[in-house]
mmCIF entry with sequence, helices, sheets and N, C-alpha, C, O atoms, coordinates in Angstrom:
data_MODEL
# 
_entry.id   MODEL 
# 
_entity.id                         1 
_entity.type                       polymer 
_entity.pdbx_number_of_molecules   1 
# 
_entity_poly.entity_id                      1 
_entity_poly.type                           'polypeptide(L)' 
_entity_poly.nstd_linkage                   no 
_entity_poly.nstd_monomer                   no 
_entity_poly.pdbx_seq_one_letter_code       MCEAHAFILKNGEEEKVLESVDVVELEGDEVKLVSIFGEQKTLKARLKLY 
_entity_poly.pdbx_seq_one_letter_code_can   MCEAHAFILKNGEEEKVLESVDVVELEGDEVKLVSIFGEQKTLKARLKLY 
_entity_poly.pdbx_strand_id                 A 
# 
loop_
_entity_poly_seq.entity_id 
_entity_poly_seq.num 
_entity_poly_seq.mon_id 
_entity_poly_seq.hetero 
1 1  MET n 
1 2  CYS n 
1 3  GLU n 
1 4  ALA n 
1 5  HIS n 
1 6  ALA n 
1 7  PHE n 
1 8  ILE n 
1 9  LEU n 
1 10 LYS n 
1 11 ASN n 
1 12 GLY n 
1 13 GLU n 
1 14 GLU n 
1 15 GLU n 
1 16 LYS n 
1 17 VAL n 
1 18 LEU n 
1 19 GLU n 
1 20 SER n 
1 21 VAL n 
1 22 ASP n 
1 23 VAL n 
1 24 VAL n 
1 25 GLU n 
1 26 LEU n 
1 27 GLU n 
1 28 GLY n 
1 29 ASP n 
1 30 GLU n 
1 31 VAL n 
1 32 LYS n 
1 33 LEU n 
1 34 VAL n 
1 35 SER n 
1 36 ILE n 
1 37 PHE n 
1 38 GLY n 
1 39 GLU n 
1 40 GLN n 
1 41 LYS n 
1 42 THR n 
1 43 LEU n 
1 44 LYS n 
1 45 ALA n 
1 46 ARG n 
1 47 LEU n 
1 48 LYS n 
1 49 LEU n 
1 50 TYR n 
# 
_struct_asym.id          A 
_struct_asym.entity_id   1 
# 
_struct_sheet.id               AA1 
_struct_sheet.type             ? 
_struct_sheet.number_strands   4 
_struct_sheet.details          ? 
# 
loop_
_struct_sheet_order.sheet_id 
_struct_sheet_order.range_id_1 
_struct_sheet_order.range_id_2 
_struct_sheet_order.offset 
_struct_sheet_order.sense 
AA1 1 2 ? anti-parallel 
AA1 2 3 ? anti-parallel 
AA1 3 4 ? anti-parallel 
# 
loop_
_struct_sheet_range.sheet_id 
_struct_sheet_range.id 
_struct_sheet_range.beg_label_comp_id 
_struct_sheet_range.beg_label_asym_id 
_struct_sheet_range.beg_label_seq_id 
_struct_sheet_range.pdbx_beg_PDB_ins_code 
_struct_sheet_range.end_label_comp_id 
_struct_sheet_range.end_label_asym_id 
_struct_sheet_range.end_label_seq_id 
_struct_sheet_range.pdbx_end_PDB_ins_code 
_struct_sheet_range.beg_auth_comp_id 
_struct_sheet_range.beg_auth_asym_id 
_struct_sheet_range.beg_auth_seq_id 
_struct_sheet_range.end_auth_comp_id 
_struct_sheet_range.end_auth_asym_id 
_struct_sheet_range.end_auth_seq_id 
AA1 1 ALA A 4  ? LYS A 10 ? ALA A 4  LYS A 10 
AA1 2 GLU A 13 ? GLU A 27 ? GLU A 13 GLU A 27 
AA1 3 GLU A 30 ? SER A 35 ? GLU A 30 SER A 35 
AA1 4 GLN A 40 ? LYS A 44 ? GLN A 40 LYS A 44 
# 
loop_
_atom_site.group_PDB 
_atom_site.id 
_atom_site.type_symbol 
_atom_site.label_atom_id 
_atom_site.label_alt_id 
_atom_site.label_comp_id 
_atom_site.label_asym_id 
_atom_site.label_entity_id 
_atom_site.label_seq_id 
_atom_site.pdbx_PDB_ins_code 
_atom_site.Cartn_x 
_atom_site.Cartn_y 
_atom_site.Cartn_z 
_atom_site.occupancy 
_atom_site.B_iso_or_equiv 
_atom_site.pdbx_formal_charge 
_atom_site.auth_seq_id 
_atom_site.auth_comp_id 
_atom_site.auth_asym_id 
_atom_site.auth_atom_id 
_atom_site.pdbx_PDB_model_num 
ATOM 1   N N  . MET A 1 1  ? 77.117 104.782 123.445 1.00 0.00 ? 1  MET A N  1 
ATOM 2   C CA . MET A 1 1  ? 76.933 104.801 122.007 1.00 0.00 ? 1  MET A CA 1 
ATOM 3   C C  . MET A 1 1  ? 76.578 106.230 121.586 1.00 0.00 ? 1  MET A C  1 
ATOM 4   O O  . MET A 1 1  ? 75.871 106.939 122.301 1.00 0.00 ? 1  MET A O  1 
ATOM 5   N N  . CYS A 1 2  ? 77.072 106.637 120.430 1.00 0.00 ? 2  CYS A N  1 
ATOM 6   C CA . CYS A 1 2  ? 76.742 107.977 119.949 1.00 0.00 ? 2  CYS A CA 1 
ATOM 7   C C  . CYS A 1 2  ? 76.299 107.907 118.497 1.00 0.00 ? 2  CYS A C  1 
ATOM 8   O O  . CYS A 1 2  ? 76.617 106.963 117.773 1.00 0.00 ? 2  CYS A O  1 
ATOM 9   N N  . GLU A 1 3  ? 75.568 108.916 118.095 1.00 0.00 ? 3  GLU A N  1 
ATOM 10  C CA . GLU A 1 3  ? 75.104 109.005 116.723 1.00 0.00 ? 3  GLU A CA 1 
ATOM 11  C C  . GLU A 1 3  ? 75.805 110.188 116.055 1.00 0.00 ? 3  GLU A C  1 
ATOM 12  O O  . GLU A 1 3  ? 76.379 111.049 116.721 1.00 0.00 ? 3  GLU A O  1 
ATOM 13  N N  . ALA A 1 4  ? 75.745 110.205 114.740 1.00 0.00 ? 4  ALA A N  1 
ATOM 14  C CA . ALA A 1 4  ? 76.358 111.290 113.977 1.00 0.00 ? 4  ALA A CA 1 
ATOM 15  C C  . ALA A 1 4  ? 75.389 111.738 112.897 1.00 0.00 ? 4  ALA A C  1 
ATOM 16  O O  . ALA A 1 4  ? 74.392 111.069 112.624 1.00 0.00 ? 4  ALA A O  1 
ATOM 17  N N  . HIS A 1 5  ? 75.688 112.860 112.295 1.00 0.00 ? 5  HIS A N  1 
ATOM 18  C CA . HIS A 1 5  ? 74.932 113.328 111.145 1.00 0.00 ? 5  HIS A CA 1 
ATOM 19  C C  . HIS A 1 5  ? 75.779 113.032 109.906 1.00 0.00 ? 5  HIS A C  1 
ATOM 20  O O  . HIS A 1 5  ? 77.004 113.150 109.945 1.00 0.00 ? 5  HIS A O  1 
ATOM 21  N N  . ALA A 1 6  ? 75.128 112.650 108.814 1.00 0.00 ? 6  ALA A N  1 
ATOM 22  C CA . ALA A 1 6  ? 75.839 112.340 107.573 1.00 0.00 ? 6  ALA A CA 1 
ATOM 23  C C  . ALA A 1 6  ? 75.644 113.483 106.578 1.00 0.00 ? 6  ALA A C  1 
ATOM 24  O O  . ALA A 1 6  ? 74.537 113.995 106.407 1.00 0.00 ? 6  ALA A O  1 
ATOM 25  N N  . PHE A 1 7  ? 76.735 113.868 105.931 1.00 0.00 ? 7  PHE A N  1 
ATOM 26  C CA . PHE A 1 7  ? 76.717 114.940 104.944 1.00 0.00 ? 7  PHE A CA 1 
ATOM 27  C C  . PHE A 1 7  ? 77.332 114.438 103.643 1.00 0.00 ? 7  PHE A C  1 
ATOM 28  O O  . PHE A 1 7  ? 78.167 113.534 103.648 1.00 0.00 ? 7  PHE A O  1 
ATOM 29  N N  . ILE A 1 8  ? 76.909 115.038 102.523 1.00 0.00 ? 8  ILE A N  1 
ATOM 30  C CA . ILE A 1 8  ? 77.600 114.822 101.260 1.00 0.00 ? 8  ILE A CA 1 
ATOM 31  C C  . ILE A 1 8  ? 78.196 116.160 100.840 1.00 0.00 ? 8  ILE A C  1 
ATOM 32  O O  . ILE A 1 8  ? 77.704 117.222 101.223 1.00 0.00 ? 8  ILE A O  1 
ATOM 33  N N  . LEU A 1 9  ? 79.238 116.094 100.065 1.00 0.00 ? 9  LEU A N  1 
ATOM 34  C CA . LEU A 1 9  ? 79.902 117.290 99.573  1.00 0.00 ? 9  LEU A CA 1 
ATOM 35  C C  . LEU A 1 9  ? 79.492 117.486 98.118  1.00 0.00 ? 9  LEU A C  1 
ATOM 36  O O  . LEU A 1 9  ? 79.838 116.673 97.261  1.00 0.00 ? 9  LEU A O  1 
ATOM 37  N N  . LYS A 1 10 ? 78.753 118.567 97.832  1.00 0.00 ? 10 LYS A N  1 
ATOM 38  C CA . LYS A 1 10 ? 78.295 118.894 96.477  1.00 0.00 ? 10 LYS A CA 1 
ATOM 39  C C  . LYS A 1 10 ? 78.793 120.283 96.120  1.00 0.00 ? 10 LYS A C  1 
ATOM 40  O O  . LYS A 1 10 ? 78.490 121.259 96.807  1.00 0.00 ? 10 LYS A O  1 
ATOM 41  N N  . ASN A 1 11 ? 79.553 120.364 95.047  1.00 0.00 ? 11 ASN A N  1 
ATOM 42  C CA . ASN A 1 11 ? 80.069 121.653 94.574  1.00 0.00 ? 11 ASN A CA 1 
ATOM 43  C C  . ASN A 1 11 ? 80.760 122.437 95.693  1.00 0.00 ? 11 ASN A C  1 
ATOM 44  O O  . ASN A 1 11 ? 80.620 123.656 95.788  1.00 0.00 ? 11 ASN A O  1 
ATOM 45  N N  . GLY A 1 12 ? 81.501 121.723 96.531  1.00 0.00 ? 12 GLY A N  1 
ATOM 46  C CA . GLY A 1 12 ? 82.239 122.362 97.603  1.00 0.00 ? 12 GLY A CA 1 
ATOM 47  C C  . GLY A 1 12 ? 81.407 122.731 98.822  1.00 0.00 ? 12 GLY A C  1 
ATOM 48  O O  . GLY A 1 12 ? 81.938 123.298 99.777  1.00 0.00 ? 12 GLY A O  1 
ATOM 49  N N  . GLU A 1 13 ? 80.118 122.423 98.811  1.00 0.00 ? 13 GLU A N  1 
ATOM 50  C CA . GLU A 1 13 ? 79.222 122.737 99.924  1.00 0.00 ? 13 GLU A CA 1 
ATOM 51  C C  . GLU A 1 13 ? 78.753 121.449 100.590 1.00 0.00 ? 13 GLU A C  1 
ATOM 52  O O  . GLU A 1 13 ? 78.487 120.455 99.914  1.00 0.00 ? 13 GLU A O  1 
ATOM 53  N N  . GLU A 1 14 ? 78.653 121.469 101.919 1.00 0.00 ? 14 GLU A N  1 
ATOM 54  C CA . GLU A 1 14 ? 78.144 120.310 102.651 1.00 0.00 ? 14 GLU A CA 1 
ATOM 55  C C  . GLU A 1 14 ? 76.621 120.334 102.672 1.00 0.00 ? 14 GLU A C  1 
ATOM 56  O O  . GLU A 1 14 ? 76.007 121.372 102.917 1.00 0.00 ? 14 GLU A O  1 
ATOM 57  N N  . GLU A 1 15 ? 76.018 119.169 102.410 1.00 0.00 ? 15 GLU A N  1 
ATOM 58  C CA . GLU A 1 15 ? 74.561 119.023 102.430 1.00 0.00 ? 15 GLU A CA 1 
ATOM 59  C C  . GLU A 1 15 ? 74.215 117.862 103.358 1.00 0.00 ? 15 GLU A C  1 
ATOM 60  O O  . GLU A 1 15 ? 74.695 116.744 103.167 1.00 0.00 ? 15 GLU A O  1 
ATOM 61  N N  . LYS A 1 16 ? 73.381 118.130 104.366 1.00 0.00 ? 16 LYS A N  1 
ATOM 62  C CA . LYS A 1 16 ? 73.017 117.086 105.328 1.00 0.00 ? 16 LYS A CA 1 
ATOM 63  C C  . LYS A 1 16 ? 72.127 116.053 104.641 1.00 0.00 ? 16 LYS A C  1 
ATOM 64  O O  . LYS A 1 16 ? 71.154 116.403 103.972 1.00 0.00 ? 16 LYS A O  1 
ATOM 65  N N  . VAL A 1 17 ? 72.471 114.774 104.815 1.00 0.00 ? 17 VAL A N  1 
ATOM 66  C CA . VAL A 1 17 ? 71.739 113.677 104.195 1.00 0.00 ? 17 VAL A CA 1 
ATOM 67  C C  . VAL A 1 17 ? 70.845 112.972 105.204 1.00 0.00 ? 17 VAL A C  1 
ATOM 68  O O  . VAL A 1 17 ? 69.698 112.642 104.903 1.00 0.00 ? 17 VAL A O  1 
ATOM 69  N N  . LEU A 1 18 ? 71.376 112.739 106.411 1.00 0.00 ? 18 LEU A N  1 
ATOM 70  C CA . LEU A 1 18 ? 70.629 111.983 107.410 1.00 0.00 ? 18 LEU A CA 1 
ATOM 71  C C  . LEU A 1 18 ? 71.131 112.351 108.799 1.00 0.00 ? 18 LEU A C  1 
ATOM 72  O O  . LEU A 1 18 ? 72.333 112.491 109.020 1.00 0.00 ? 18 LEU A O  1 
ATOM 73  N N  . GLU A 1 19 ? 70.193 112.506 109.736 1.00 0.00 ? 19 GLU A N  1 
ATOM 74  C CA . GLU A 1 19 ? 70.542 112.818 111.120 1.00 0.00 ? 19 GLU A CA 1 
ATOM 75  C C  . GLU A 1 19 ? 70.498 111.566 111.978 1.00 0.00 ? 19 GLU A C  1 
ATOM 76  O O  . GLU A 1 19 ? 69.838 110.587 111.627 1.00 0.00 ? 19 GLU A O  1 
ATOM 77  N N  . SER A 1 20 ? 71.186 111.598 113.080 1.00 0.00 ? 20 SER A N  1 
ATOM 78  C CA . SER A 1 20 ? 71.192 110.516 114.078 1.00 0.00 ? 20 SER A CA 1 
ATOM 79  C C  . SER A 1 20 ? 71.555 109.167 113.462 1.00 0.00 ? 20 SER A C  1 
ATOM 80  O O  . SER A 1 20 ? 70.886 108.162 113.701 1.00 0.00 ? 20 SER A O  1 
ATOM 81  N N  . VAL A 1 21 ? 72.620 109.162 112.670 1.00 0.00 ? 21 VAL A N  1 
ATOM 82  C CA . VAL A 1 21 ? 73.078 107.940 112.010 1.00 0.00 ? 21 VAL A CA 1 
ATOM 83  C C  . VAL A 1 21 ? 73.707 107.014 113.046 1.00 0.00 ? 21 VAL A C  1 
ATOM 84  O O  . VAL A 1 21 ? 74.572 107.418 113.823 1.00 0.00 ? 21 VAL A O  1 
ATOM 85  N N  . ASP A 1 22 ? 73.255 105.778 113.036 1.00 0.00 ? 22 ASP A N  1 
ATOM 86  C CA . ASP A 1 22 ? 73.736 104.778 113.991 1.00 0.00 ? 22 ASP A CA 1 
ATOM 87  C C  . ASP A 1 22 ? 74.549 103.688 113.298 1.00 0.00 ? 22 ASP A C  1 
ATOM 88  O O  . ASP A 1 22 ? 75.439 103.095 113.907 1.00 0.00 ? 22 ASP A O  1 
ATOM 89  N N  . VAL A 1 23 ? 74.246 103.420 112.017 1.00 0.00 ? 23 VAL A N  1 
ATOM 90  C CA . VAL A 1 23 ? 74.920 102.357 111.269 1.00 0.00 ? 23 VAL A CA 1 
ATOM 91  C C  . VAL A 1 23 ? 75.397 102.913 109.928 1.00 0.00 ? 23 VAL A C  1 
ATOM 92  O O  . VAL A 1 23 ? 74.645 103.580 109.216 1.00 0.00 ? 23 VAL A O  1 
ATOM 93  N N  . VAL A 1 24 ? 76.658 102.628 109.594 1.00 0.00 ? 24 VAL A N  1 
ATOM 94  C CA . VAL A 1 24 ? 77.227 102.957 108.289 1.00 0.00 ? 24 VAL A CA 1 
ATOM 95  C C  . VAL A 1 24 ? 77.799 101.672 107.724 1.00 0.00 ? 24 VAL A C  1 
ATOM 96  O O  . VAL A 1 24 ? 78.681 101.061 108.328 1.00 0.00 ? 24 VAL A O  1 
ATOM 97  N N  . GLU A 1 25 ? 77.297 101.255 106.557 1.00 0.00 ? 25 GLU A N  1 
ATOM 98  C CA . GLU A 1 25 ? 77.785 100.030 105.916 1.00 0.00 ? 25 GLU A CA 1 
ATOM 99  C C  . GLU A 1 25 ? 78.294 100.364 104.525 1.00 0.00 ? 25 GLU A C  1 
ATOM 100 O O  . GLU A 1 25 ? 77.627 101.063 103.761 1.00 0.00 ? 25 GLU A O  1 
ATOM 101 N N  . LEU A 1 26 ? 79.478 99.862  104.200 1.00 0.00 ? 26 LEU A N  1 
ATOM 102 C CA . LEU A 1 26 ? 80.036 100.024 102.863 1.00 0.00 ? 26 LEU A CA 1 
ATOM 103 C C  . LEU A 1 26 ? 79.687 98.795  102.053 1.00 0.00 ? 26 LEU A C  1 
ATOM 104 O O  . LEU A 1 26 ? 79.965 97.669  102.466 1.00 0.00 ? 26 LEU A O  1 
ATOM 105 N N  . GLU A 1 27 ? 79.072 99.013  100.885 1.00 0.00 ? 27 GLU A N  1 
ATOM 106 C CA . GLU A 1 27 ? 78.672 97.919  100.001 1.00 0.00 ? 27 GLU A CA 1 
ATOM 107 C C  . GLU A 1 27 ? 79.146 98.252  98.592  1.00 0.00 ? 27 GLU A C  1 
ATOM 108 O O  . GLU A 1 27 ? 78.414 98.875  97.822  1.00 0.00 ? 27 GLU A O  1 
ATOM 109 N N  . GLY A 1 28 ? 80.358 97.844  98.253  1.00 0.00 ? 28 GLY A N  1 
ATOM 110 C CA . GLY A 1 28 ? 80.915 98.171  96.943  1.00 0.00 ? 28 GLY A CA 1 
ATOM 111 C C  . GLY A 1 28 ? 81.136 99.665  96.828  1.00 0.00 ? 28 GLY A C  1 
ATOM 112 O O  . GLY A 1 28 ? 81.872 100.249 97.624  1.00 0.00 ? 28 GLY A O  1 
ATOM 113 N N  . ASP A 1 29 ? 80.495 100.301 95.826  1.00 0.00 ? 29 ASP A N  1 
ATOM 114 C CA . ASP A 1 29 ? 80.635 101.751 95.656  1.00 0.00 ? 29 ASP A CA 1 
ATOM 115 C C  . ASP A 1 29 ? 79.466 102.507 96.282  1.00 0.00 ? 29 ASP A C  1 
ATOM 116 O O  . ASP A 1 29 ? 79.221 103.665 95.944  1.00 0.00 ? 29 ASP A O  1 
ATOM 117 N N  . GLU A 1 30 ? 78.744 101.854 97.195  1.00 0.00 ? 30 GLU A N  1 
ATOM 118 C CA . GLU A 1 30 ? 77.617 102.480 97.872  1.00 0.00 ? 30 GLU A CA 1 
ATOM 119 C C  . GLU A 1 30 ? 77.847 102.534 99.381  1.00 0.00 ? 30 GLU A C  1 
ATOM 120 O O  . GLU A 1 30 ? 78.565 101.714 99.953  1.00 0.00 ? 30 GLU A O  1 
ATOM 121 N N  . VAL A 1 31 ? 77.217 103.520 99.999  1.00 0.00 ? 31 VAL A N  1 
ATOM 122 C CA . VAL A 1 31 ? 77.250 103.673 101.451 1.00 0.00 ? 31 VAL A CA 1 
ATOM 123 C C  . VAL A 1 31 ? 75.812 103.608 101.937 1.00 0.00 ? 31 VAL A C  1 
ATOM 124 O O  . VAL A 1 31 ? 74.965 104.385 101.497 1.00 0.00 ? 31 VAL A O  1 
ATOM 125 N N  . LYS A 1 32 ? 75.540 102.682 102.844 1.00 0.00 ? 32 LYS A N  1 
ATOM 126 C CA . LYS A 1 32 ? 74.200 102.539 103.416 1.00 0.00 ? 32 LYS A CA 1 
ATOM 127 C C  . LYS A 1 32 ? 74.213 103.160 104.806 1.00 0.00 ? 32 LYS A C  1 
ATOM 128 O O  . LYS A 1 32 ? 75.058 102.828 105.637 1.00 0.00 ? 32 LYS A O  1 
ATOM 129 N N  . LEU A 1 33 ? 73.266 104.066 105.052 1.00 0.00 ? 33 LEU A N  1 
ATOM 130 C CA . LEU A 1 33 ? 73.147 104.756 106.332 1.00 0.00 ? 33 LEU A CA 1 
ATOM 131 C C  . LEU A 1 33 ? 71.825 104.372 106.977 1.00 0.00 ? 33 LEU A C  1 
ATOM 132 O O  . LEU A 1 33 ? 70.800 104.300 106.299 1.00 0.00 ? 33 LEU A O  1 
ATOM 133 N N  . VAL A 1 34 ? 71.839 104.126 108.280 1.00 0.00 ? 34 VAL A N  1 
ATOM 134 C CA . VAL A 1 34 ? 70.623 103.806 109.018 1.00 0.00 ? 34 VAL A CA 1 
ATOM 135 C C  . VAL A 1 34 ? 70.601 104.680 110.267 1.00 0.00 ? 34 VAL A C  1 
ATOM 136 O O  . VAL A 1 34 ? 71.570 104.726 111.024 1.00 0.00 ? 34 VAL A O  1 
ATOM 137 N N  . SER A 1 35 ? 69.477 105.375 110.472 1.00 0.00 ? 35 SER A N  1 
ATOM 138 C CA . SER A 1 35 ? 69.356 106.240 111.649 1.00 0.00 ? 35 SER A CA 1 
ATOM 139 C C  . SER A 1 35 ? 68.814 105.448 112.828 1.00 0.00 ? 35 SER A C  1 
ATOM 140 O O  . SER A 1 35 ? 68.359 104.315 112.669 1.00 0.00 ? 35 SER A O  1 
ATOM 141 N N  . ILE A 1 36 ? 68.866 106.052 114.021 1.00 0.00 ? 36 ILE A N  1 
ATOM 142 C CA . ILE A 1 36 ? 68.340 105.394 115.214 1.00 0.00 ? 36 ILE A CA 1 
ATOM 143 C C  . ILE A 1 36 ? 66.827 105.237 115.129 1.00 0.00 ? 36 ILE A C  1 
ATOM 144 O O  . ILE A 1 36 ? 66.242 104.480 115.904 1.00 0.00 ? 36 ILE A O  1 
ATOM 145 N N  . PHE A 1 37 ? 66.187 105.941 114.199 1.00 0.00 ? 37 PHE A N  1 
ATOM 146 C CA . PHE A 1 37 ? 64.740 105.854 114.015 1.00 0.00 ? 37 PHE A CA 1 
ATOM 147 C C  . PHE A 1 37 ? 64.352 104.846 112.936 1.00 0.00 ? 37 PHE A C  1 
ATOM 148 O O  . PHE A 1 37 ? 63.170 104.689 112.631 1.00 0.00 ? 37 PHE A O  1 
ATOM 149 N N  . GLY A 1 38 ? 65.346 104.159 112.352 1.00 0.00 ? 38 GLY A N  1 
ATOM 150 C CA . GLY A 1 38 ? 65.090 103.151 111.339 1.00 0.00 ? 38 GLY A CA 1 
ATOM 151 C C  . GLY A 1 38 ? 65.072 103.682 109.918 1.00 0.00 ? 38 GLY A C  1 
ATOM 152 O O  . GLY A 1 38 ? 64.911 102.907 108.975 1.00 0.00 ? 38 GLY A O  1 
ATOM 153 N N  . GLU A 1 39 ? 65.233 104.987 109.743 1.00 0.00 ? 39 GLU A N  1 
ATOM 154 C CA . GLU A 1 39 ? 65.277 105.560 108.397 1.00 0.00 ? 39 GLU A CA 1 
ATOM 155 C C  . GLU A 1 39 ? 66.567 105.113 107.713 1.00 0.00 ? 39 GLU A C  1 
ATOM 156 O O  . GLU A 1 39 ? 67.639 105.150 108.316 1.00 0.00 ? 39 GLU A O  1 
ATOM 157 N N  . GLN A 1 40 ? 66.459 104.687 106.446 1.00 0.00 ? 40 GLN A N  1 
ATOM 158 C CA . GLN A 1 40 ? 67.620 104.192 105.709 1.00 0.00 ? 40 GLN A CA 1 
ATOM 159 C C  . GLN A 1 40 ? 67.823 104.987 104.432 1.00 0.00 ? 40 GLN A C  1 
ATOM 160 O O  . GLN A 1 40 ? 66.863 105.389 103.775 1.00 0.00 ? 40 GLN A O  1 
ATOM 161 N N  . LYS A 1 41 ? 69.075 105.208 104.093 1.00 0.00 ? 41 LYS A N  1 
ATOM 162 C CA . LYS A 1 41 ? 69.430 105.837 102.824 1.00 0.00 ? 41 LYS A CA 1 
ATOM 163 C C  . LYS A 1 41 ? 70.644 105.109 102.277 1.00 0.00 ? 41 LYS A C  1 
ATOM 164 O O  . LYS A 1 41 ? 71.571 104.781 103.017 1.00 0.00 ? 41 LYS A O  1 
ATOM 165 N N  . THR A 1 42 ? 70.631 104.861 100.979 1.00 0.00 ? 42 THR A N  1 
ATOM 166 C CA . THR A 1 42 ? 71.773 104.262 100.301 1.00 0.00 ? 42 THR A CA 1 
ATOM 167 C C  . THR A 1 42 ? 72.233 105.242 99.236  1.00 0.00 ? 42 THR A C  1 
ATOM 168 O O  . THR A 1 42 ? 71.446 105.682 98.398  1.00 0.00 ? 42 THR A O  1 
ATOM 169 N N  . LEU A 1 43 ? 73.511 105.578 99.276  1.00 0.00 ? 43 LEU A N  1 
ATOM 170 C CA . LEU A 1 43 ? 74.081 106.560 98.365  1.00 0.00 ? 43 LEU A CA 1 
ATOM 171 C C  . LEU A 1 43 ? 75.226 105.954 97.581  1.00 0.00 ? 43 LEU A C  1 
ATOM 172 O O  . LEU A 1 43 ? 75.993 105.148 98.108  1.00 0.00 ? 43 LEU A O  1 
ATOM 173 N N  . LYS A 1 44 ? 75.339 106.341 96.330  1.00 0.00 ? 44 LYS A N  1 
ATOM 174 C CA . LYS A 1 44 ? 76.529 105.989 95.564  1.00 0.00 ? 44 LYS A CA 1 
ATOM 175 C C  . LYS A 1 44 ? 77.575 107.025 95.960  1.00 0.00 ? 44 LYS A C  1 
ATOM 176 O O  . LYS A 1 44 ? 77.556 108.160 95.484  1.00 0.00 ? 44 LYS A O  1 
ATOM 177 N N  . ALA A 1 45 ? 78.488 106.614 96.840  1.00 0.00 ? 45 ALA A N  1 
ATOM 178 C CA . ALA A 1 45 ? 79.419 107.578 97.430  1.00 0.00 ? 45 ALA A CA 1 
ATOM 179 C C  . ALA A 1 45 ? 80.620 106.852 98.012  1.00 0.00 ? 45 ALA A C  1 
ATOM 180 O O  . ALA A 1 45 ? 80.701 105.624 97.983  1.00 0.00 ? 45 ALA A O  1 
ATOM 181 N N  . ARG A 1 46 ? 81.544 107.631 98.537  1.00 0.00 ? 46 ARG A N  1 
ATOM 182 C CA . ARG A 1 46 ? 82.679 107.083 99.272  1.00 0.00 ? 46 ARG A CA 1 
ATOM 183 C C  . ARG A 1 46 ? 82.879 107.933 100.511 1.00 0.00 ? 46 ARG A C  1 
ATOM 184 O O  . ARG A 1 46 ? 82.467 109.092 100.564 1.00 0.00 ? 46 ARG A O  1 
ATOM 185 N N  . LEU A 1 47 ? 83.514 107.345 101.498 1.00 0.00 ? 47 LEU A N  1 
ATOM 186 C CA . LEU A 1 47 ? 83.752 108.046 102.752 1.00 0.00 ? 47 LEU A CA 1 
ATOM 187 C C  . LEU A 1 47 ? 84.995 108.906 102.644 1.00 0.00 ? 47 LEU A C  1 
ATOM 188 O O  . LEU A 1 47 ? 85.958 108.551 101.966 1.00 0.00 ? 47 LEU A O  1 
ATOM 189 N N  . LYS A 1 48 ? 84.958 110.046 103.325 1.00 0.00 ? 48 LYS A N  1 
ATOM 190 C CA . LYS A 1 48 ? 86.099 110.950 103.351 1.00 0.00 ? 48 LYS A CA 1 
ATOM 191 C C  . LYS A 1 48 ? 86.297 111.403 104.787 1.00 0.00 ? 48 LYS A C  1 
ATOM 192 O O  . LYS A 1 48 ? 85.347 111.805 105.458 1.00 0.00 ? 48 LYS A O  1 
ATOM 193 N N  . LEU A 1 49 ? 87.525 111.336 105.247 1.00 0.00 ? 49 LEU A N  1 
ATOM 194 C CA . LEU A 1 49 ? 87.839 111.770 106.602 1.00 0.00 ? 49 LEU A CA 1 
ATOM 195 C C  . LEU A 1 49 ? 88.325 113.205 106.587 1.00 0.00 ? 49 LEU A C  1 
ATOM 196 O O  . LEU A 1 49 ? 89.009 113.629 105.656 1.00 0.00 ? 49 LEU A O  1 
ATOM 197 N N  . TYR A 1 50 ? 87.971 113.946 107.616 1.00 0.00 ? 50 TYR A N  1 
ATOM 198 C CA . TYR A 1 50 ? 88.447 115.326 107.767 1.00 0.00 ? 50 TYR A CA 1 
ATOM 199 C C  . TYR A 1 50 ? 89.424 115.394 108.889 1.00 0.00 ? 50 TYR A C  1 
ATOM 200 O O  . TYR A 1 50 ? 89.948 116.467 109.186 1.00 0.00 ? 50 TYR A O  1 
# 
């Protein structure tokens, strides 16, 4: 199993939102992130692949 870091794109710049992300859940127009340490963040966002 591996973890990732989550970033948002603001004004063309990447901003780190959460480290060691283990769970990513899509809920309508929101993205819920959960780290391996139990920290949770919910963002009004969409996923983008690079």
